[in-house]
C-alpha positions in Angstrom: -15.1 8.6 -9.6 -13.3 7.2 -6.6 -10.8 4.3 -6.4 -10.9 2.1 -3.4 -8.2 -0.4 -2.4 -7.9 -2.2 0.9 -4.7 -3.9 1.6 -2.9 -4.3 4.9 0.6 -3.2 3.9 3.2 -5.8 4.8 0.6 -8.4 5.5 2.1 -11.7 6.4 -1.2 -13.4 5.8 -1.6 -12.2 2.2 2.1 -12.4 1.5 1.9 -9.1 -0.4 4.1 -6.0 -0.4 2.8 -2.6 -1.4 4.7 -0.9 -4.2 4.8 2.7 -2.8 5.5 4.3 -6.2 2.6 2.5 -7.9 0.3 3.2 -4.9 1.1 6.9 -5.0 0.5 6.9 -8.8 -2.9 5.2 -8.3 -2.0 1.8 -9.7 -3.7 -0.1 -11.2 -1.3 -2.8 -9.7 -0.4 -1.8 -6.2 1.8 -4.7 -5.1 5.4 -5.6 -6.0 6.4 -8.4 -8.4 7.5 -10.4 -5.4 4.0 -10.5 -3.8 2.3 -13.8 -3.9 -1.1 -12.1 -4.1 -1.5 -9.1 -6.4 -3.7 -6.1 -5.4 -5.3 -3.9 -7.9 -7.3 -0.7 -7.7 -10.9 -1.0 -8.8 -12.5 2.2 -10.2 -15.9 2.8 -8.6 -18.7 5.4 -8.8 -20.6 5.1 -5.5 -22.9 7.9 -6.2 -24.2 6.3 -9.4 -24.6 2.9 -7.7 -26.6 4.5 -4.9 -28.7 6.4 -7.4 -29.5 3.2 -9.3 -30.4 1.3 -6.2 -32.6 4.1 -5.0 -34.3 4.4 -8.4 -35.0 0.7 -8.4 -37.0 1.1 -5.1 -39.2 3.9 -6.4 
């Protein structure tokens, strides 16, 4: 299972600041309390998703 998070560190548009300790630990919350927009990790299983989509086509 992979975890994907896309956040531009220090983004002035999103007004978010990455919490380096939480990010290194894998979250789930990756931004500081001062961030206006929180960023979380979302657990994913790409292989299972691809398999399900492929099976639906067969």
